[in-house]
C-alpha positions in Angstrom: 0.0 0.0 0.0 1.5 3.3 -1.0 1.0 6.7 0.8 -1.4 7.7 -2.0 -3.6 4.7 -1.3 -3.3 4.5 2.4 -6.5 5.0 4.4 -7.2 8.7 5.0 -7.1 8.2 8.8 -3.6 6.8 8.6 -2.4 9.7 6.5 -4.0 12.1 9.0 -2.4 10.3 11.9 1.1 10.3 10.3 0.8 14.0 9.4 -0.4 14.9 12.9 2.4 13.0 14.7 5.1 14.5 12.4 3.7 18.0 12.8 3.4 17.9 16.6 6.8 16.3 17.0 8.5 19.0 14.9 6.6 21.9 16.4 6.9 20.7 20.0 10.7 20.3 19.5 10.9 23.9 18.2 8.7 25.2 21.0 10.6 23.4 23.7 13.8 24.9 22.4 12.4 28.4 22.2 10.8 28.4 25.6 13.8 26.8 27.4 15.1 30.2 28.7 11.8 30.4 30.7 13.0 27.5 32.8 15.7 27.6 35.4 17.7 24.8 33.7 18.6 27.2 31.0 20.9 29.2 33.4 21.7 26.4 35.9 22.0 23.3 33.8 24.9 21.8 32.0 24.9 21.3 28.2 24.1 17.6 28.4 21.4 18.3 31.0 19.8 20.9 28.7 20.0 18.6 25.7 18.5 15.7 27.8 15.6 18.0 28.9 14.9 19.0 25.3 14.8 15.4 24.2 12.8 14.2 27.2 10.3 17.0 27.0 9.8 16.6 23.2 9.3 12.8 23.6 6.8 13.5 26.4 5.0 16.0 24.2 4.7 13.4 21.5 3.3 10.8 23.9 0.8 13.4 25.3 -0.2 14.5 21.8 -0.7 10.9 20.6 -2.6 9.9 23.7 -4.9 13.0 23.6 -5.7 12.3 19.9 -6.4 8.6 20.6 -8.6 9.4 23.6 -10.5 12.0 21.5 -11.0 9.5 18.6 -12.2 6.9 21.0 -14.7 9.3 22.6 -15.9 11.3 19.5 -14.4 9.9 16.4 -16.0 7.5 13.9 -15.0 5.4 11.0 -15.0 8.4 8.6 -12.6 10.5 10.6 -10.9 12.8 9.6 -13.6 13.6 7.0 -16.3 13.5 9.7 -16.2 14.9 13.2 -12.9 16.5 12.6 -13.7 19.7 14.6 -15.0 17.8 17.6 -12.0 15.5 17.8 -9.7 18.5 17.4 -11.3 20.5 20.2 -11.2 17.5 22.6 -7.6 16.8 21.7 -6.6 20.4 22.4 -8.6 20.5 25.7 -7.0 17.2 26.9 -3.5 18.4 26.0 -4.0 21.7 27.9 -5.6 19.9 30.9 -2.8 17.5 31.2 -0.2 20.3 30.8 -1.8 22.3 33.6 -1.7 19.3 35.9 1.8 18.4 34.9 3.2 21.9 35.3 1.6 22.2 38.7 2.7 18.8 39.9 6.3 19.2 38.6 6.8 22.8 39.9 4.8 22.6 43.1 4.6 19.0 44.3 7.8 17.3 43.1 10.0 20.2 42.3 11.2 18.4 39.2 11.7 21.7 37.4 11.4 25.4 38.2 10.5 28.4 36.2 13.0 31.2 35.4 11.8 34.7 36.6 10.8 35.5 33.0 8.1 32.8 32.8 4.7 34.4 32.9 2.4 32.5 35.2 -1.2 32.4 36.3 -1.9 30.7 39.6 1.7 29.5 39.5 1.2 27.7 36.1 3.5 28.7 33.3 1.6 30.3 30.4 4.2 29.3 27.8 3.5 25.6 28.1 -0.3 26.2 28.2 0.0 28.3 25.0 2.1 25.5 23.5 -0.7 23.0 24.0 -3.2 25.4 22.5 -1.2 26.3 19.4 0.9 23.2 18.5 -1.9 20.6 18.3 -4.1 23.3 16.7 -1.6 24.0 14.0 -0.8 20.3 13.5 -4.5 19.5 13.1 -5.0 22.5 10.8 -2.1 21.0 8.7 -3.8 17.6 8.7 -7.1 19.2 7.5 -5.4 21.2 4.8 -3.3 18.2 3.6 -6.4 16.0 3.5 -8.3 18.5 1.4 -5.4 18.9 -0.9 -5.1 15.2 -1.4 -8.8 14.9 -2.0 -8.7 17.6 -4.6 -5.7 16.0 -6.3 -7.4 12.6 -6.4 -10.8 14.0 -7.4 -12.7 12.9 -4.3 
């Protein structure tokens, strides 16, 4: 089976996972100065944090999409119920991020924010924005690519 004949949901899934991985990696790199490790960590520790956080983002993104598909998807996704699945995916990602940021900065102390991190109720706004924009952009890319492929194949 070639990429052109693969099921639409599989193309959508591949596109989403590629998009979120690349975008989360870039976002993690750009927001790194908002965490204390940027000024206190060694080069290897910073590199590990980037890889660890990006891998975690990929797992969260995949899990959020899977949960959304199980709850609201159907056999015609992404042609059908795309918006509902997208909203649930983004809400799940943001919800988990708020919990994770709170737990890791307040309860376990696994990481700390630099003074420049904007916060609300002690939760960093950059990671919350990350989970609003990155999955949203990746899902937009999925939808755009799907429409382009359907036009190209006359569907």
